[in-house]
N, C-alpha and C positions, 0 to 999 in steps of 0.2 A: 738208403731209402727205407729199409726196415726200421732203422732207428727213429726216423721221422714219424713212422706210423705206430710207434710203441704207445700203448694206451696207459691210462692212469693206473697207479698201483692200488693195492687194497687199502692202504692208509688214507689215500686221497678220497676213495669212494666212501670209506667209513666216515671221514670228516664231512662229506656232503650230507650223509644221512643224519649226522648229528645236528647240523644247522637246519636241515629241512624239518626235523622234528620240532625245532623251535618255531619255525614258520607255521607248521601244521597246528601247533598249540594256539598260537596267536589268532590265526584265521578261524579255527573252529570255535574259539570263544566269542567271535563276532556273531556267529549264527546259532550257537548252542542255546542262546537265550530265547530264540524265537519260540520254541516249543514250551518254554516256561512262562509265557505271557499270562495265561489264565491263572496259574498258581501264584505267580508274583502279585497279580492284581488282587487276589483273594487274601493271601497271607500278609501282604504289606499294605493292604487297603489303598491301592494306587490306581489311578485312572489310566486309560490308554495314552492320554496326552503326556502324562508323566513317564510312563513306561517307554515311550518313544526315546527318551533321553538315556535310558539304560542301554539302548542299542546305539543311538546316534551320538551320545556323549562319548562313548568308547571310540567310535569311528572317527569323530572329529578330533579327539585328542591324538589318535594315531596320525592323522593327516597333519595336525599342527606341528608335530615334532619330527616327522620323517626327514625333511630336508636338513634341519639343524643336526639331527643325529648322523645323517650321512656325512656332513662336513666335519663333525666332531670325530667320527670314526676315521676319516682320512687324516686328521691332524694328530689325534691323541692315541690312536691304535684301534684297529678293527676288532681284535680279540677282547680288548678291555671294554669297548662299548657293547659288544655282543654279550659279554658276561654280566655287565651292569644292567643291561636290558632284561636278561633272564632273572636277575635278582629282583628288579623292580616289578616285573610281571608276576613273579611268584608271591612277593609280599602283597601286591595288589589283589591277587586272587584270594589270599588268606583273609584280607580285610573285607573283601566282597562277601565271602562266605560267612563272616561274622556280622555283617551290616544289620542294624536293628530296624531301619526304615528305608523306604524307597529313595528318599532324598540322600541319605548317606551312601546307599548303593550306587547312585549316580556319581557321587564324588569319588568313591573308590574305583569305579569303572574307569574314570578319567585317569587315575594313577596307573591302573592296569594298562590303559591305552598308551601312556607315555613309555612304559616298558616295552610294549609291542612295537612302538615306533623305533625304538633303539635297536631292536632285534633285526628288523627287516633289512636295512641297507648294509649293516655290518656282516650279516650272515652270507650274503652273496659274495662280497669281496673276500671273505675268508676262504671260501671253498672253491670258487670257480677258477681263479688264476692258476691253480695247480694242475688243471686239466690241459692236455694238448689242444690246440686250436680246433682240430677236427672232431674232438669229443665235446666241445663246449656247448654246442646246440643241444646235445642230449642232456648234459649236466644242468644247463639252465632250464631246459624243459622239465626235468624232474623237480627242480627247485620251484618253478612256477606251478607245476601240477599239484604240489602239496597245498598251495593256496586254495585251489578249486576243490580238491578232495577234502581238505579240512572244513571248508564252508559247507560242503555237501554232507559230510558225516556228522556235523555238529548237531542238527536236530535229532537224528537217530540216536546218537550217543546221549544227548540230553534227555530224551524220552526214557531211556533205560535207567539212567541215574536218578531222574526225578521220581520214577515209579518205585525204585528200590530204597532211595535214601533221602528224597526231598530236594528242594531247589538249591540248598546250600552246597550240596555235593558237586554241582556242576562247576563250582569254583575250587573246592578243595581238591579235586582230582588233578589240578595243575601243579600242586605243590610237590609231590614226589617226582613228577615228570620234569619239572624245572630243576630240581636238585640233580637228577641224573644227567641232564643236558649240561649243566654247569660243570660237573666233574669231568665228563668226557671232553668238553671244550678245552679245559685247561690242560688236559693230557695231550690232545691231538694237535692243536694249532700253535704255531709260533706267532709272535706279534708282528704286525706289518702296519706301515703308515705311508702316506703320500706327502713327502717332504716338500713338494712344489707348492703346496697350499699355504700361502702367507697372507698377511693383511687382516684387519679387523672385519669380522663378519657383520653383515646386515641382519640384525635381529628384529627389525621392524617389518620389513617387506612381506615376507611369507606369512608370519602370524597375523598381520593386518588382513591379508586376503582370506585366510582361514576363518578369522573372526567374522569377516564379512559374510561368508557362506553360512556360518552358524546363526548370525542375526537374521538372515533371510529365512532360515528354517524356523527360528523363534517367531518371526512375523507370521509365517504360515500357521503355526500352532495357535498363536494368539488370535489370528483371524477366525479360526474355526470356533473359538470360544466366545470372542467379543464381537464378531462380525468383521468382514473384510473392508468395510468402509469406516470402521472406527479409527480414530487418529493414532492410537497406540501401535497396532500392527503395521500401519502405513509408515509411521515414523521409524520404527525399528528396521523395517525392510529397506527404507531409503538409505539409512546409515550403512546397512550391509552392502547395498549396491555401490555406494560411493567408495567404500574401502577397497573394493576389488581393483579398480583402475589405479588407485594409490599404490597398491601392492605391485602391480605391473610396472609402474613408473619407477619405484624404488629399485626393482630388479634391473631396469635399464641403466640407471645412472650410478648405482653404487659400485665401487671398484671390486668388491668381493661379496656378491649377492648370494643368498641362499638358493634362490631360483635362477639357474643359469639359462637365460632365454635363448642362448645360441644353440642349445640342444635341439630346440624346435626347428632349427634350420635343416636338421637331418631328417629327411623325408620319412624314413622308416620309423624313426622315433616319434615324430609328431603324429603320423597317421595312426600308429598303434596306440598312442596315448588317447587320442580322440575316440577310437573304437572301444578301447578298454573303459573309458568314462561312460559311454553309452551303455555298454554291457553292465557296468556297475550300477547304473540307475535302475536296472531291472533285476539283477542277480539276487542279492540278499532280500530285496523286497519281495521277489517271487517266492522264495522259500518261506518267508514269513506268511504270505498269503495262503500257501498250501497248508502250513501248519494250522493256521486259524480256521481254514475251511474244514479240515478233517475233524477238528475238535468242536468248533462252534456250530457248523452246519450239519455235518455227518454224525456228530455226537460220539466220535471215537474217544477212547481214553488216551491219556498221555503216552502210555507205553505202546498202544496200538498205532497212534499217529507217528510216534518216533520210528517204529519199525517200518511203517509204510513209507516214510520219507527216506529211510536208509537204502531202499532199492536203487534210487537214482545215484546215491552216494557210491554204492558198490560198483555200479556200471561205470560211473565217471572215474573211479579208481583204476579199473581195468583199462579203460580207454586212455587214460592219462599216461600209463606206462608206455604206450606206443606213440602217443601224440608228439612227445619230444623228438624222437628220432624222425618221425614223419615230417615235422615242421622243418627239421634240418635238411632233409633230402628232397622234399617236395615244395617247401616254401611255406612261410607263415601265412601268406595271403589265403591260400586255398584251405588250410587247416582251420584257421580262425573263422573264415567266412562260413564254412560248412557248419562249424560248431555253433556259431551265433544264430544261424537260420534254423538249426534243429531246436535250439532253445526257444526261439520265436514260435515255431510250430507247436511246441508243447502247450503254450498258453493260448494259442488259437484253438487248439483241440479242446482245452478247458472251456473256452468261450462257447463253443458249439455244442459240446456233449455233456458238460457237468450239470447236474441237477441237485436238488436237495436230498435225494436218495443216495445212500452209499453204493458205490459201484466200483469195486476194486479192479476187476478184469476189463471192464468196458471203458473206464476213465483213468483211474490212478496208475495202472500198470503201463498203458501206452504212453501216458504223460511222463512217467518215470524213465522209461526207455529213451524217449526223445531228449529229455532234460539231461539224463546221465551221459549220453553220447555228446550232446552239445557242450556241457560244462567240461567234460574230460578233454575234448578237443581244444576249446577256446582258451580256458583259463591257463592251461599248461603252456600255451604258446605265446601269450601276451608278453611275458617277460623276455623271451628270446627274440621276439619281434622288435621290441623297443630297444634292446641292446645290440641288435645285430650289427650295426655299422658304427658302433662306438668302440674306441680303444678300451682295453681292460681297465686302464686307470680311471676311466669315467663310469665304470659299472656302478660304483656306490652312489654317486650323485644322480646318474641317469635312472637307476632303479628307484631311488628315493623320490625323484620327481614324478615318475610314472605312477608309483604307488600312492602319492599324495592325491592325484586326480581321482584315482580309483576309490580311495577311502572316503573322500568328500562325496563322490557320487553314490557310494553305499549309503551314507548317512542321509543324503537328500532323497534318494529313492525310497528308503524306509519311511521317512516322514510323509512323503506325498501319498503313498499307497495306504497308510493308516488313515489319513484324512479323507482319501477318496472312498474308503470302505464305509459308506454311510449307514449301512444296516448289516453288520457282520454276522447276523444269525440267519440270514437267507442268502441263497446263491446269487440272487439279483443284486445284492449289496456289494458283490465282488466284481461285477461286470466291468465297471470303469477302471478298476485296479488291474484286472487282467489285460485290458486294452493297453494301459500304460506300459506294463511289462513287455507285452508282445511287440509294441511299436519300438521300444528302445533296443530290444534284442535285434529286431530287424534292421534298425539304423546302424547298429554295430557291424552287422554283416555287410551292409551296402558300402559303408565307409572303407572297410578293409578290402572288399572285392574291387572297388573302383580306383582306389588311390595308392595302395601299398605297392612299392617297387617289387619287381618279379625276381631279381637275382637272389641267389641262395646265400645262407650264412657262410661267411668265410671266403666268398668268391669276389668280394669287392673290398677295396682298401678301407681299413677302419678309419673312422674319424678320430684323430688323436687329440690328446690333451693340449698340445701346443696350438692346435687350430682353435680350440674352444675356450681355453683359459683366458681370463681377463688379467690385465696387468694390475698388480696390487698397488 
């Protein structure tokens, strides 16, 4: 009995922190750009419509390659793919820091996103299987928490770097971090594969769906500039809408699809994925709105705005330390539901009390507390909720599938709120965007509270690969 309850050794825990450092770096880079919007627009002479793609292009490229990276990690080696992802991300960061124009920055951000997509699925499969079953909820919670903490810390870290060294430093900072992660990864981890994965992969289905989402976003941006009844945004949006059912059809009929639809038959996985997608439509978009409000409406400097946003990041980091074990002992339904509703209340508070006059204690501080608690609880538990009833052999593809929906929702949410903010220099111009963010945080809480199964991690038989795999 004592042997069964023996915990993971130091090497296993250290390996977890190596991979979550990579996850932190990738997610922080998605939000660190938010505080740099004004300076990027000025230095690179770029419009908000173009800057949308500095954020969304990154998120879309991550989403486009997550599933392919997950399958490749299973086939060709988890450590190999993780290390190649770190290399791509680090090189992409270097090129972003050297970018001469906004257009080239968008291109290099896409390369960076491909590296990030390769890091995500392989990192979880490298670290988690070494933990005993009774500690996996905690380990997965820590892994997931780094996503939320990274996104929350991004704007604050970005503000400090921008003020001290300029916008290029927010990319150059990744280079030494990436090198350190690469070295320790090679020392700590042994190679592992899933030899049961055979057959030619469907390389059309999921990219078609991702391109479809991207075209819908392009249609939204074009509609803002040309008018929503102009034939060009309508045509682009229609093509995007048609590609999505094509992607689902390919996943149904192909013998070795990138998107395994049978995962969605697992209730805990499907409910968590839907809840996480709703959360994603509000999450990065909400931080972008806060950053723009502090700088454009309250007139705060970049460093002051970054430090103001870091309050919620610090709170979420503290809460995230405990939310993993809480979700394992109390259940992901309760933890995520409370986290999402706290995040919703933060933006309801902004709707009611925010004005054009700066008010740290009356507005920003209570909003930061609510948002920090909400993000720390929810983001840390989404990963463990989606993987709870899957066999460890399905962690890579399950995590990649769940992260794909999240990344696409991040990109779509940012696009919509930028377009909704019709007068970003007054608080009234943010009202409709705040409503968007509050509504989707609320929907995330409702979905989780009403539909997620109540049993705890490890107490129900896992859904194994034999049940889910398709014949090749």
